[in-house]
N, C-alpha and C positions, 0 to 999 in steps of 0.2 A: 504494500500500500504506500502511495506517495503522499507526503504531507504537502498540501497545496496552500496552507495558511501563509507561507512566506513567499509564494509566487505572486509577483505583481500582476495586477489586472491592467493590461496595456490599453484597454478601452478607456480607462480613467485618466490616462496621461494626455495633457493638452497637446495639440499639434501646433508647432510654431511655424507659421508660414514665412518663407523667406522671399526676398525679391520684391519687385515693384508691381504696382497695379496700374491699370490703363490710364487713370486720370493723372498720374504723375508725369506723363509725357506730353508736354505742350510743345508745339512746333517752335523751333529756335532754341530750346533748352540744350545746353552743352554739358556733356559728361566727360571729365578727364579721368580715365580709368586708372586704377592703382599703379603701382611703381614700375610695371613692365617686366620683361623676362629676357634674360640672356639665353640665346639658343646655342647649344654646343654641337660640336661635330658628332658626339655620341647620340644626341637627340636625333640628328639628321640621319645617321646610319640606321638607328633603330626604326625610325618612322619609314624611311624609304624601303628598307628590306622587309619590314612587316607588311607593307602594301605591295611588295614585289615591283617596286618602281625602280628599275635598274639603270636609269640614265647615268652614263658616266660623268655627266656634268655635275651631278650631286654626290657621286661616290668615288671619283678619281681625280685627285688634285692635279696630276700631271696633264690629264686630258683637259681639264678646265683651264689651266694655265696656257696650254697650246691654243686655246680658243679665246684668249684675251682676258681671262679672269685672273684675279690675284690668288685665288684658291678655289676649291670646289665650292659651288654655291649651295646654300640651303635649299632643300626641296621647297618650292613655292607653296605647295599645299600644306607643308608643315608650318610655314609662316602664317598662312591664312588660318589654319586651325588654332594656332597659338593666339593670334590677334582676336579671333572670335571668343576664345576662352577668356582672354583678359577682360572682355566686355560683359560677360554673362552676369557677373554679380550685380552690376549696376542696371542692366537692361532687362534680362529675361530669366533670371533665376527662379521666378515664381512658377516656372514650368509650363507656360503657354506654348502651344505648338509653334515650331519654327516653320516659317512660310517660304523661306528661300533667300538666296543672295542674287543680286543683280549688279550690273555695271562694275564687275570686279576687274580692277586694273593693277597689275604688278608693275610699279613705277621703276624700280631698280633692284638689282640683285641684293640679297642678304647673305652674309657669309658667317661661318662658324665663329662664335665669340661676339657677334653683334647683339646688341640689346634693343628690343623693340618695345615701344610704348604706344598707347593708342588713345584716341578720343573719339567721341561720337556726338552727333547733333541730331536732334529729332527733326525730321523733315515733314512728317505727316502723322497725324493721329486722328482716327475716325472710328466711330462705333461700327461694329460688325453688322451688316445687313441681315445675315443669316443666323447669328448667334447672339440673342439678347443677353445683356450683362457682360459682353466681351467687346473688345476693340482691337483694331489692327494698328500697330505702331510701325513706322518706317524710320530707320536711322541711317545716316551716312557715317560710316566709320573710316577713320584715317589712321594709318600706322606710320610711325617715324622711327628711324634708327637713333643711335646714341649721338649722332651729329645733327639731329633735328632735320634730317632729310627724309622726305616722304618716300616710303617704300611700297605702300599698298593702300588702296582705297576701294570701298565697296558700299553698296546699299543692301540692307537686310530688313526683313519684316518678321514680326511675331504677332500671334494672337495672344492678348493678355486679358485676364479677368478684371472686371471692375472691382473697385474697393469693396463694394457691398458683398461680393462673393467670397472675399478672402476672410 
């Protein structure tokens, strides 16, 4: 026989909602996301090989140098994933469905050891026509390297719950 008197009843624990709600995002509002991330060669190799993305530009320094680069480049999709990740806490951590990325432009190569930081601006915020109590928010996100040079920009959208639902 099992003693259940010390087993916590998980239904009694309050759920702490994280992230933001739809009404927080008014067009023009700017979010400077936290401190950034230095992306290493190890990050790049792990990411590229896990995805079977075997481009020598990302995995072979000599090949990259022979094609005019100072070193092997970071896989651009690693940079994109990192930048999206840096913005999640401020923009979409409440868990609303991700609706996609548009207008994604890789402005310049990023190399192992570079540090990216990111900021986002709300470009549109509107109630959902099909989901009462939800809204669609559109952000333009820009990433910069440690020299404040733009390396990436894109537009993304999420469906977010209204404050009343959280």
